[in-house]
Gaussian input, Z-matrix of N, CA and C with variables (Angstrom, degrees):
# hf/3-21g

backbone

0 1
 N
 C     1     B1
 C     2     B2     1     A1
 N     3     B3     2     A2     1     D1
 C     4     B4     3     A3     2     D2
 C     5     B5     4     A4     3     D3
 N     6     B6     5     A5     4     D4
 C     7     B7     6     A6     5     D5
 C     8     B8     7     A7     6     D6
 N     9     B9     8     A8     7     D7
 C    10    B10     9     A9     8     D8
 C    11    B11    10    A10     9     D9
 N    12    B12    11    A11    10    D10
 C    13    B13    12    A12    11    D11
 C    14    B14    13    A13    12    D12
 N    15    B15    14    A14    13    D13
 C    16    B16    15    A15    14    D14
 C    17    B17    16    A16    15    D15
 N    18    B18    17    A17    16    D16
 C    19    B19    18    A18    17    D17
 C    20    B20    19    A19    18    D18
 N    21    B21    20    A20    19    D19
 C    22    B22    21    A21    20    D20
 C    23    B23    22    A22    21    D21
 N    24    B24    23    A23    22    D22
 C    25    B25    24    A24    23    D23
 C    26    B26    25    A25    24    D24
 N    27    B27    26    A26    25    D25
 C    28    B28    27    A27    26    D26
 C    29    B29    28    A28    27    D27
 N    30    B30    29    A29    28    D28
 C    31    B31    30    A30    29    D29
 C    32    B32    31    A31    30    D30
 N    33    B33    32    A32    31    D31
 C    34    B34    33    A33    32    D32
 C    35    B35    34    A34    33    D33
 N    36    B36    35    A35    34    D34
 C    37    B37    36    A36    35    D35
 C    38    B38    37    A37    36    D36
 N    39    B39    38    A38    37    D37
 C    40    B40    39    A39    38    D38
 C    41    B41    40    A40    39    D39
 N    42    B42    41    A41    40    D40
 C    43    B43    42    A42    41    D41
 C    44    B44    43    A43    42    D42
 N    45    B45    44    A44    43    D43
 C    46    B46    45    A45    44    D44
 C    47    B47    46    A46    45    D45
 N    48    B48    47    A47    46    D46
 C    49    B49    48    A48    47    D47
 C    50    B50    49    A49    48    D48
 N    51    B51    50    A50    49    D49
 C    52    B52    51    A51    50    D50
 C    53    B53    52    A52    51    D51
 N    54    B54    53    A53    52    D52
 C    55    B55    54    A54    53    D53
 C    56    B56    55    A55    54    D54
 N    57    B57    56    A56    55    D55
 C    58    B58    57    A57    56    D56
 C    59    B59    58    A58    57    D57
 N    60    B60    59    A59    58    D58
 C    61    B61    60    A60    59    D59
 C    62    B62    61    A61    60    D60
 N    63    B63    62    A62    61    D61
 C    64    B64    63    A63    62    D62
 C    65    B65    64    A64    63    D63
 N    66    B66    65    A65    64    D64
 C    67    B67    66    A66    65    D65
 C    68    B68    67    A67    66    D66
 N    69    B69    68    A68    67    D67
 C    70    B70    69    A69    68    D68
 C    71    B71    70    A70    69    D69
 N    72    B72    71    A71    70    D70
 C    73    B73    72    A72    71    D71
 C    74    B74    73    A73    72    D72
 N    75    B75    74    A74    73    D73
 C    76    B76    75    A75    74    D74
 C    77    B77    76    A76    75    D75
 N    78    B78    77    A77    76    D76
 C    79    B79    78    A78    77    D77
 C    80    B80    79    A79    78    D78
 N    81    B81    80    A80    79    D79
 C    82    B82    81    A81    80    D80
 C    83    B83    82    A82    81    D81
 N    84    B84    83    A83    82    D82
 C    85    B85    84    A84    83    D83
 C    86    B86    85    A85    84    D84
 N    87    B87    86    A86    85    D85
 C    88    B88    87    A87    86    D86
 C    89    B89    88    A88    87    D87
 N    90    B90    89    A89    88    D88
 C    91    B91    90    A90    89    D89
 C    92    B92    91    A91    90    D90
 N    93    B93    92    A92    91    D91
 C    94    B94    93    A93    92    D92
 C    95    B95    94    A94    93    D93
 N    96    B96    95    A95    94    D94
 C    97    B97    96    A96    95    D95
 C    98    B98    97    A97    96    D96
 N    99    B99    98    A98    97    D97
 C   100   B100    99    A99    98    D98
 C   101   B101   100   A100    99    D99
 N   102   B102   101   A101   100   D100
 C   103   B103   102   A102   101   D101
 C   104   B104   103   A103   102   D102
 N   105   B105   104   A104   103   D103
 C   106   B106   105   A105   104   D104
 C   107   B107   106   A106   105   D105
 N   108   B108   107   A107   106   D106
 C   109   B109   108   A108   107   D107
 C   110   B110   109   A109   108   D108
 N   111   B111   110   A110   109   D109
 C   112   B112   111   A111   110   D110
 C   113   B113   112   A112   111   D111
 N   114   B114   113   A113   112   D112
 C   115   B115   114   A114   113   D113
 C   116   B116   115   A115   114   D114
 N   117   B117   116   A116   115   D115
 C   118   B118   117   A117   116   D116
 C   119   B119   118   A118   117   D117
 N   120   B120   119   A119   118   D118
 C   121   B121   120   A120   119   D119
 C   122   B122   121   A121   120   D120
 N   123   B123   122   A122   121   D121
 C   124   B124   123   A123   122   D122
 C   125   B125   124   A124   123   D123
 N   126   B126   125   A125   124   D124
 C   127   B127   126   A126   125   D125
 C   128   B128   127   A127   126   D126
 N   129   B129   128   A128   127   D127
 C   130   B130   129   A129   128   D128
 C   131   B131   130   A130   129   D129
 N   132   B132   131   A131   130   D130
 C   133   B133   132   A132   131   D131
 C   134   B134   133   A133   132   D132
 N   135   B135   134   A134   133   D133
 C   136   B136   135   A135   134   D134
 C   137   B137   136   A136   135   D135
 N   138   B138   137   A137   136   D136
 C   139   B139   138   A138   137   D137
 C   140   B140   139   A139   138   D138
 N   141   B141   140   A140   139   D139
 C   142   B142   141   A141   140   D140
 C   143   B143   142   A142   141   D141
 N   144   B144   143   A143   142   D142
 C   145   B145   144   A144   143   D143
 C   146   B146   145   A145   144   D144
 N   147   B147   146   A146   145   D145
 C   148   B148   147   A147   146   D146
 C   149   B149   148   A148   147   D147
 N   150   B150   149   A149   148   D148
 C   151   B151   150   A150   149   D149
 C   152   B152   151   A151   150   D150
 N   153   B153   152   A152   151   D151
 C   154   B154   153   A153   152   D152
 C   155   B155   154   A154   153   D153
 N   156   B156   155   A155   154   D154
 C   157   B157   156   A156   155   D155
 C   158   B158   157   A157   156   D156
 N   159   B159   158   A158   157   D157
 C   160   B160   159   A159   158   D158
 C   161   B161   160   A160   159   D159
 N   162   B162   161   A161   160   D160
 C   163   B163   162   A162   161   D161
 C   164   B164   163   A163   162   D162
 N   165   B165   164   A164   163   D163
 C   166   B166   165   A165   164   D164
 C   167   B167   166   A166   165   D165
 N   168   B168   167   A167   166   D166
 C   169   B169   168   A168   167   D167
 C   170   B170   169   A169   168   D168
 N   171   B171   170   A170   169   D169
 C   172   B172   171   A171   170   D170
 C   173   B173   172   A172   171   D171
 N   174   B174   173   A173   172   D172
 C   175   B175   174   A174   173   D173
 C   176   B176   175   A175   174   D174
 N   177   B177   176   A176   175   D175
 C   178   B178   177   A177   176   D176
 C   179   B179   178   A178   177   D177
 N   180   B180   179   A179   178   D178
 C   181   B181   180   A180   179   D179
 C   182   B182   181   A181   180   D180
 N   183   B183   182   A182   181   D181
 C   184   B184   183   A183   182   D182
 C   185   B185   184   A184   183   D183
 N   186   B186   185   A185   184   D184
 C   187   B187   186   A186   185   D185
 C   188   B188   187   A187   186   D186
 N   189   B189   188   A188   187   D187
 C   190   B190   189   A189   188   D188
 C   191   B191   190   A190   189   D189
 N   192   B192   191   A191   190   D190
 C   193   B193   192   A192   191   D191
 C   194   B194   193   A193   192   D192
 N   195   B195   194   A194   193   D193
 C   196   B196   195   A195   194   D194
 C   197   B197   196   A196   195   D195
 N   198   B198   197   A197   196   D196
 C   199   B199   198   A198   197   D197
 C   200   B200   199   A199   198   D198
 N   201   B201   200   A200   199   D199
 C   202   B202   201   A201   200   D200
 C   203   B203   202   A202   201   D201
 N   204   B204   203   A203   202   D202
 C   205   B205   204   A204   203   D203
 C   206   B206   205   A205   204   D204
 N   207   B207   206   A206   205   D205
 C   208   B208   207   A207   206   D206
 C   209   B209   208   A208   207   D207
 N   210   B210   209   A209   208   D208
 C   211   B211   210   A210   209   D209
 C   212   B212   211   A211   210   D210
 N   213   B213   212   A212   211   D211
 C   214   B214   213   A213   212   D212
 C   215   B215   214   A214   213   D213
 N   216   B216   215   A215   214   D214
 C   217   B217   216   A216   215   D215
 C   218   B218   217   A217   216   D216
 N   219   B219   218   A218   217   D217
 C   220   B220   219   A219   218   D218
 C   221   B221   220   A220   219   D219
 N   222   B222   221   A221   220   D220
 C   223   B223   222   A222   221   D221
 C   224   B224   223   A223   222   D222
 N   225   B225   224   A224   223   D223
 C   226   B226   225   A225   224   D224
 C   227   B227   226   A226   225   D225
 N   228   B228   227   A227   226   D226
 C   229   B229   228   A228   227   D227
 C   230   B230   229   A229   228   D228
 N   231   B231   230   A230   229   D229
 C   232   B232   231   A231   230   D230
 C   233   B233   232   A232   231   D231
 N   234   B234   233   A233   232   D232
 C   235   B235   234   A234   233   D233
 C   236   B236   235   A235   234   D234
 N   237   B237   236   A236   235   D235
 C   238   B238   237   A237   236   D236
 C   239   B239   238   A238   237   D237
 N   240   B240   239   A239   238   D238
 C   241   B241   240   A240   239   D239
 C   242   B242   241   A241   240   D240
 N   243   B243   242   A242   241   D241
 C   244   B244   243   A243   242   D242
 C   245   B245   244   A244   243   D243
 N   246   B246   245   A245   244   D244
 C   247   B247   246   A246   245   D245
 C   248   B248   247   A247   246   D246
 N   249   B249   248   A248   247   D247
 C   250   B250   249   A249   248   D248
 C   251   B251   250   A250   249   D249
 N   252   B252   251   A251   250   D250
 C   253   B253   252   A252   251   D251
 C   254   B254   253   A253   252   D252
 N   255   B255   254   A254   253   D253
 C   256   B256   255   A255   254   D254
 C   257   B257   256   A256   255   D255
 N   258   B258   257   A257   256   D256
 C   259   B259   258   A258   257   D257
 C   260   B260   259   A259   258   D258
 N   261   B261   260   A260   259   D259
 C   262   B262   261   A261   260   D260
 C   263   B263   262   A262   261   D261
 N   264   B264   263   A263   262   D262
 C   265   B265   264   A264   263   D263
 C   266   B266   265   A265   264   D264
 N   267   B267   266   A266   265   D265
 C   268   B268   267   A267   266   D266
 C   269   B269   268   A268   267   D267
 N   270   B270   269   A269   268   D268
 C   271   B271   270   A270   269   D269
 C   272   B272   271   A271   270   D270
 N   273   B273   272   A272   271   D271
 C   274   B274   273   A273   272   D272
 C   275   B275   274   A274   273   D273
 N   276   B276   275   A275   274   D274
 C   277   B277   276   A276   275   D275
 C   278   B278   277   A277   276   D276
 N   279   B279   278   A278   277   D277
 C   280   B280   279   A279   278   D278
 C   281   B281   280   A280   279   D279
 N   282   B282   281   A281   280   D280
 C   283   B283   282   A282   281   D281
 C   284   B284   283   A283   282   D282
 N   285   B285   284   A284   283   D283
 C   286   B286   285   A285   284   D284
 C   287   B287   286   A286   285   D285
 N   288   B288   287   A287   286   D286
 C   289   B289   288   A288   287   D287
 C   290   B290   289   A289   288   D288
 N   291   B291   290   A290   289   D289
 C   292   B292   291   A291   290   D290
 C   293   B293   292   A292   291   D291
 N   294   B294   293   A293   292   D292
 C   295   B295   294   A294   293   D293
 C   296   B296   295   A295   294   D294
 N   297   B297   296   A296   295   D295
 C   298   B298   297   A297   296   D296
 C   299   B299   298   A298   297   D297
 N   300   B300   299   A299   298   D298
 C   301   B301   300   A300   299   D299
 C   302   B302   301   A301   300   D300

   B1=1.4468
   B2=1.5431
   B3=1.2986
   B4=1.4663
   B5=1.5232
   B6=1.3361
   B7=1.4554
   B8=1.5124
   B9=1.3215
   B10=1.4535
   B11=1.5226
   B12=1.3200
   B13=1.4634
   B14=1.5154
   B15=1.3315
   B16=1.4563
   B17=1.5236
   B18=1.3049
   B19=1.4584
   B20=1.5191
   B21=1.3264
   B22=1.4544
   B23=1.5217
   B24=1.3254
   B25=1.4590
   B26=1.5208
   B27=1.3188
   B28=1.4615
   B29=1.5143
   B30=1.3173
   B31=1.4578
   B32=1.5243
   B33=1.3187
   B34=1.4656
   B35=1.5196
   B36=1.3155
   B37=1.4620
   B38=1.5248
   B39=1.3215
   B40=1.4592
   B41=1.5224
   B42=1.3172
   B43=1.4595
   B44=1.5166
   B45=1.3412
   B46=1.4578
   B47=1.5238
   B48=1.3161
   B49=1.4719
   B50=1.5298
   B51=1.3287
   B52=1.4631
   B53=1.5328
   B54=1.3415
   B55=1.4554
   B56=1.5127
   B57=1.3359
   B58=1.4623
   B59=1.5261
   B60=1.3148
   B61=1.4590
   B62=1.5179
   B63=1.3203
   B64=1.4606
   B65=1.5207
   B66=1.3322
   B67=1.4479
   B68=1.5240
   B69=1.3168
   B70=1.4564
   B71=1.5232
   B72=1.3364
   B73=1.4551
   B74=1.5232
   B75=1.3266
   B76=1.4597
   B77=1.5243
   B78=1.3084
   B79=1.4516
   B80=1.5107
   B81=1.3103
   B82=1.4592
   B83=1.5259
   B84=1.3305
   B85=1.4573
   B86=1.5244
   B87=1.3371
   B88=1.4662
   B89=1.5231
   B90=1.3172
   B91=1.4591
   B92=1.5240
   B93=1.3268
   B94=1.4589
   B95=1.5245
   B96=1.2951
   B97=1.4647
   B98=1.5232
   B99=1.3132
   B100=1.4568
   B101=1.5260
   B102=1.3295
   B103=1.4565
   B104=1.5197
   B105=1.3048
   B106=1.4604
   B107=1.5207
   B108=1.3192
   B109=1.4573
   B110=1.5248
   B111=1.3196
   B112=1.4587
   B113=1.5259
   B114=1.3117
   B115=1.4550
   B116=1.5330
   B117=1.3152
   B118=1.4651
   B119=1.5346
   B120=1.3315
   B121=1.4655
   B122=1.5304
   B123=1.3213
   B124=1.4568
   B125=1.5298
   B126=1.3230
   B127=1.4613
   B128=1.5288
   B129=1.3206
   B130=1.4655
   B131=1.5225
   B132=1.3254
   B133=1.4617
   B134=1.5158
   B135=1.3202
   B136=1.4636
   B137=1.5271
   B138=1.3167
   B139=1.4627
   B140=1.5243
   B141=1.3281
   B142=1.4733
   B143=1.5347
   B144=1.3291
   B145=1.4629
   B146=1.5129
   B147=1.3258
   B148=1.4658
   B149=1.5182
   B150=1.3177
   B151=1.4588
   B152=1.5257
   B153=1.3395
   B154=1.4650
   B155=1.5239
   B156=1.3377
   B157=1.4536
   B158=1.5306
   B159=1.3356
   B160=1.4541
   B161=1.5272
   B162=1.3183
   B163=1.4596
   B164=1.5239
   B165=1.3152
   B166=1.4585
   B167=1.5237
   B168=1.3333
   B169=1.4612
   B170=1.5227
   B171=1.3277
   B172=1.4617
   B173=1.5216
   B174=1.3191
   B175=1.4574
   B176=1.5176
   B177=1.3215
   B178=1.4612
   B179=1.5324
   B180=1.3028
   B181=1.4641
   B182=1.5243
   B183=1.3218
   B184=1.4664
   B185=1.5360
   B186=1.3454
   B187=1.4700
   B188=1.5243
   B189=1.3223
   B190=1.4628
   B191=1.5253
   B192=1.3388
   B193=1.4634
   B194=1.5359
   B195=1.3360
   B196=1.4489
   B197=1.5168
   B198=1.3165
   B199=1.4649
   B200=1.5293
   B201=1.3359
   B202=1.4651
   B203=1.5179
   B204=1.3384
   B205=1.4607
   B206=1.5202
   B207=1.3389
   B208=1.4597
   B209=1.5232
   B210=1.3160
   B211=1.4564
   B212=1.5204
   B213=1.3375
   B214=1.4545
   B215=1.5259
   B216=1.3126
   B217=1.4786
   B218=1.5246
   B219=1.3250
   B220=1.4525
   B221=1.5180
   B222=1.3261
   B223=1.4584
   B224=1.5261
   B225=1.3254
   B226=1.4604
   B227=1.5299
   B228=1.3227
   B229=1.4553
   B230=1.5275
   B231=1.3322
   B232=1.4613
   B233=1.5218
   B234=1.3164
   B235=1.4595
   B236=1.5289
   B237=1.3299
   B238=1.4652
   B239=1.5219
   B240=1.3233
   B241=1.4647
   B242=1.5251
   B243=1.3187
   B244=1.4591
   B245=1.5202
   B246=1.3258
   B247=1.4638
   B248=1.5202
   B249=1.3161
   B250=1.4658
   B251=1.5176
   B252=1.3220
   B253=1.4684
   B254=1.5242
   B255=1.3255
   B256=1.4698
   B257=1.5313
   B258=1.3208
   B259=1.4578
   B260=1.5212
   B261=1.3271
   B262=1.4581
   B263=1.5210
   B264=1.3278
   B265=1.4669
   B266=1.5229
   B267=1.3569
   B268=1.4557
   B269=1.5276
   B270=1.3219
   B271=1.4617
   B272=1.5143
   B273=1.3272
   B274=1.4580
   B275=1.5184
   B276=1.3253
   B277=1.4588
   B278=1.5211
   B279=1.3165
   B280=1.4575
   B281=1.5236
   B282=1.3366
   B283=1.4529
   B284=1.5228
   B285=1.3273
   B286=1.4547
   B287=1.5261
   B288=1.3434
   B289=1.4640
   B290=1.5041
   B291=1.3243
   B292=1.4566
   B293=1.5301
   B294=1.3205
   B295=1.4713
   B296=1.5279
   B297=1.3175
   B298=1.4637
   B299=1.5209
   B300=1.3277
   B301=1.4727
   B302=1.4985
   A1=110.80
   A2=118.38
   A3=122.61
   A4=107.18
   A5=115.65
   A6=122.00
   A7=113.96
   A8=117.58
   A9=120.75
   A10=111.13
   A11=114.81
   A12=120.80
   A13=107.29
   A14=116.19
   A15=121.48
   A16=107.65
   A17=115.74
   A18=120.37
   A19=108.54
   A20=115.77
   A21=121.65
   A22=106.69
   A23=117.06
   A24=121.76
   A25=111.44
   A26=115.30
   A27=121.87
   A28=108.03
   A29=116.61
   A30=122.02
   A31=108.52
   A32=115.30
   A33=120.76
   A34=108.92
   A35=116.81
   A36=121.52
   A37=109.05
   A38=115.05
   A39=120.87
   A40=108.57
   A41=115.64
   A42=121.22
   A43=107.77
   A44=115.56
   A45=120.54
   A46=110.17
   A47=115.44
   A48=120.47
   A49=111.22
   A50=116.59
   A51=120.90
   A52=112.13
   A53=116.77
   A54=120.62
   A55=114.73
   A56=116.72
   A57=120.43
   A58=109.90
   A59=116.17
   A60=121.02
   A61=108.58
   A62=115.27
   A63=120.69
   A64=108.98
   A65=114.95
   A66=121.22
   A67=108.65
   A68=115.96
   A69=121.41
   A70=107.93
   A71=115.82
   A72=120.96
   A73=108.36
   A74=116.03
   A75=120.81
   A76=107.66
   A77=115.65
   A78=120.74
   A79=112.29
   A80=114.56
   A81=122.40
   A82=107.06
   A83=116.98
   A84=120.92
   A85=110.34
   A86=115.24
   A87=121.51
   A88=109.12
   A89=115.91
   A90=120.89
   A91=109.10
   A92=115.17
   A93=120.74
   A94=109.85
   A95=113.68
   A96=122.48
   A97=106.43
   A98=117.52
   A99=121.64
   A100=108.71
   A101=115.20
   A102=121.63
   A103=109.46
   A104=115.33
   A105=121.06
   A106=110.15
   A107=114.84
   A108=121.46
   A109=108.03
   A110=116.37
   A111=119.50
   A112=109.54
   A113=115.98
   A114=120.48
   A115=110.35
   A116=116.44
   A117=120.91
   A118=110.55
   A119=115.91
   A120=120.06
   A121=111.30
   A122=116.85
   A123=120.50
   A124=110.32
   A125=116.59
   A126=120.00
   A127=112.22
   A128=117.46
   A129=120.01
   A130=110.41
   A131=117.34
   A132=121.52
   A133=111.72
   A134=116.39
   A135=120.75
   A136=110.54
   A137=117.21
   A138=121.49
   A139=112.47
   A140=117.02
   A141=120.34
   A142=111.66
   A143=115.97
   A144=120.21
   A145=115.43
   A146=118.30
   A147=122.03
   A148=109.74
   A149=116.19
   A150=120.30
   A151=108.89
   A152=116.43
   A153=118.73
   A154=110.78
   A155=116.50
   A156=121.72
   A157=113.05
   A158=115.55
   A159=120.14
   A160=109.41
   A161=113.89
   A162=121.31
   A163=107.58
   A164=115.57
   A165=120.68
   A166=106.75
   A167=115.97
   A168=120.99
   A169=107.26
   A170=115.59
   A171=120.82
   A172=109.00
   A173=116.35
   A174=121.07
   A175=112.33
   A176=117.12
   A177=121.40
   A178=109.74
   A179=116.84
   A180=120.37
   A181=112.45
   A182=118.30
   A183=120.60
   A184=112.43
   A185=116.81
   A186=120.28
   A187=112.15
   A188=116.66
   A189=121.62
   A190=110.46
   A191=114.52
   A192=119.42
   A193=110.47
   A194=115.62
   A195=119.82
   A196=115.74
   A197=117.98
   A198=120.28
   A199=109.28
   A200=116.01
   A201=121.84
   A202=112.93
   A203=117.33
   A204=121.20
   A205=110.59
   A206=114.11
   A207=122.58
   A208=107.79
   A209=115.92
   A210=119.84
   A211=108.08
   A212=114.87
   A213=120.95
   A214=108.48
   A215=117.23
   A216=123.03
   A217=111.78
   A218=116.46
   A219=120.82
   A220=115.28
   A221=117.93
   A222=122.03
   A223=108.74
   A224=115.46
   A225=120.09
   A226=108.99
   A227=115.18
   A228=122.73
   A229=109.55
   A230=114.99
   A231=121.41
   A232=107.91
   A233=116.54
   A234=121.71
   A235=108.85
   A236=115.86
   A237=120.87
   A238=110.87
   A239=114.66
   A240=119.22
   A241=108.97
   A242=115.24
   A243=120.40
   A244=107.85
   A245=114.63
   A246=119.70
   A247=109.94
   A248=115.29
   A249=121.59
   A250=107.98
   A251=115.80
   A252=119.96
   A253=109.33
   A254=117.05
   A255=119.95
   A256=111.00
   A257=115.64
   A258=121.38
   A259=114.65
   A260=118.13
   A261=121.59
   A262=109.70
   A263=116.05
   A264=118.80
   A265=111.30
   A266=117.11
   A267=120.84
   A268=110.70
   A269=115.26
   A270=121.60
   A271=108.05
   A272=116.52
   A273=121.69
   A274=109.64
   A275=116.31
   A276=122.79
   A277=108.07
   A278=116.87
   A279=122.21
   A280=106.70
   A281=117.06
   A282=120.49
   A283=112.50
   A284=114.26
   A285=123.21
   A286=106.90
   A287=116.38
   A288=119.51
   A289=109.08
   A290=116.62
   A291=122.86
   A292=108.36
   A293=116.15
   A294=120.85
   A295=112.70
   A296=118.24
   A297=120.62
   A298=113.05
   A299=117.97
   A300=119.99
   A301=111.34
   D1=-46.97
   D2=176.80
   D3=-103.78
   D4=78.90
   D5=-171.17
   D6=-88.75
   D7=-14.41
   D8=-174.93
   D9=-103.82
   D10=154.21
   D11=175.05
   D12=-115.87
   D13=125.69
   D14=175.30
   D15=-115.03
   D16=159.98
   D17=177.42
   D18=-114.35
   D19=118.13
   D20=175.26
   D21=-82.73
   D22=125.05
   D23=-174.06
   D24=-105.22
   D25=127.08
   D26=174.31
   D27=-106.63
   D28=132.19
   D29=-178.55
   D30=-115.00
   D31=127.40
   D32=178.49
   D33=-122.31
   D34=130.95
   D35=177.63
   D36=-106.17
   D37=131.15
   D38=177.45
   D39=-131.26
   D40=160.55
   D41=178.13
   D42=-114.55
   D43=126.62
   D44=-179.63
   D45=-75.24
   D46=170.78
   D47=177.39
   D48=-60.25
   D49=-27.05
   D50=-179.89
   D51=-83.30
   D52=-3.54
   D53=179.03
   D54=91.87
   D55=4.94
   D56=179.02
   D57=-82.45
   D58=137.81
   D59=175.87
   D60=-85.08
   D61=128.89
   D62=-179.97
   D63=-119.13
   D64=143.43
   D65=179.57
   D66=-112.15
   D67=127.20
   D68=177.23
   D69=-116.47
   D70=124.64
   D71=-179.52
   D72=-111.93
   D73=126.98
   D74=175.45
   D75=-119.74
   D76=145.33
   D77=-177.85
   D78=-118.03
   D79=148.69
   D80=177.40
   D81=-130.09
   D82=115.11
   D83=-179.68
   D84=-82.29
   D85=134.46
   D86=178.77
   D87=-139.31
   D88=155.83
   D89=175.68
   D90=-79.65
   D91=142.90
   D92=179.82
   D93=-151.05
   D94=166.93
   D95=173.06
   D96=-119.64
   D97=138.92
   D98=-179.02
   D99=-99.16
   D100=130.78
   D101=177.79
   D102=-123.40
   D103=158.25
   D104=175.03
   D105=-79.28
   D106=157.65
   D107=174.44
   D108=-79.16
   D109=139.36
   D110=176.95
   D111=-71.38
   D112=158.02
   D113=179.42
   D114=-61.70
   D115=-39.09
   D116=179.74
   D117=-61.25
   D118=-46.21
   D119=-179.36
   D120=-66.38
   D121=-35.30
   D122=177.45
   D123=-61.72
   D124=-49.60
   D125=-178.25
   D126=-67.66
   D127=-36.55
   D128=176.76
   D129=-64.18
   D130=-38.93
   D131=178.51
   D132=-66.68
   D133=-44.72
   D134=179.33
   D135=-61.04
   D136=-36.96
   D137=-179.10
   D138=-61.36
   D139=-26.11
   D140=179.37
   D141=-110.85
   D142=17.40
   D143=174.25
   D144=83.84
   D145=16.94
   D146=178.64
   D147=-118.84
   D148=156.66
   D149=176.10
   D150=-130.24
   D151=89.07
   D152=178.16
   D153=-55.51
   D154=136.16
   D155=-175.45
   D156=-93.67
   D157=-49.54
   D158=-177.65
   D159=-163.60
   D160=177.75
   D161=177.69
   D162=-121.61
   D163=130.40
   D164=171.96
   D165=-103.69
   D166=126.00
   D167=179.19
   D168=-104.42
   D169=115.64
   D170=177.55
   D171=-84.87
   D172=143.20
   D173=-179.41
   D174=-66.05
   D175=-29.19
   D176=-176.20
   D177=-143.11
   D178=124.65
   D179=-177.79
   D180=-63.93
   D181=-18.83
   D182=177.29
   D183=-67.09
   D184=-17.97
   D185=177.62
   D186=-69.63
   D187=-21.63
   D188=-173.98
   D189=-99.46
   D190=130.35
   D191=-178.28
   D192=-127.70
   D193=40.46
   D194=176.29
   D195=80.78
   D196=13.58
   D197=179.57
   D198=-59.51
   D199=141.65
   D200=-178.34
   D201=-97.54
   D202=-12.27
   D203=-176.90
   D204=-130.43
   D205=150.46
   D206=-179.76
   D207=-137.22
   D208=146.17
   D209=171.74
   D210=-119.66
   D211=134.86
   D212=-179.87
   D213=-148.06
   D214=124.54
   D215=-179.49
   D216=51.93
   D217=41.41
   D218=176.51
   D219=78.54
   D220=3.10
   D221=179.83
   D222=-111.32
   D223=136.32
   D224=178.68
   D225=-96.91
   D226=134.09
   D227=-179.14
   D228=-121.46
   D229=153.40
   D230=173.34
   D231=-108.61
   D232=138.00
   D233=179.98
   D234=-78.01
   D235=123.04
   D236=175.49
   D237=-85.30
   D238=-42.92
   D239=178.42
   D240=-160.00
   D241=159.62
   D242=173.44
   D243=-126.51
   D244=152.93
   D245=-174.72
   D246=-148.92
   D247=132.57
   D248=175.55
   D249=-120.09
   D250=121.69
   D251=178.37
   D252=-70.28
   D253=140.14
   D254=177.89
   D255=-56.47
   D256=133.10
   D257=178.17
   D258=82.14
   D259=2.18
   D260=-178.96
   D261=-114.60
   D262=150.92
   D263=174.39
   D264=-94.94
   D265=-7.14
   D266=177.32
   D267=-71.16
   D268=152.54
   D269=176.16
   D270=-132.23
   D271=129.87
   D272=177.91
   D273=-98.82
   D274=133.10
   D275=175.71
   D276=-116.91
   D277=114.59
   D278=177.13
   D279=-89.75
   D280=127.73
   D281=-171.87
   D282=-129.21
   D283=160.25
   D284=173.10
   D285=-129.02
   D286=144.67
   D287=178.93
   D288=-63.12
   D289=137.16
   D290=-179.41
   D291=-76.40
   D292=119.29
   D293=-175.98
   D294=-67.30
   D295=-18.73
   D296=-176.96
   D297=-81.16
   D298=-6.18
   D299=-179.76
   D300=-104.44

């Protein structure tokens, strides 16, 4: 059921002694299932200038700690929203492909 592995990316910004800003990215691999975006969600996204790509369903919402970026099959995605159905431990992450990659 959760056949895919995605990497949840955490980004930390620090300032060196020389005043340079450094970005450190750490990844956490988790099992997920990939779902298509519903037609309703597609049109709602387009209406506000976004194009949701897909939904990643995590097996357990405890795996998610507010990460804003995901990597899957070499593509980096940004999380648009997350959703947990009442009474379920699954968590849905609606994502859009990151234009900077």
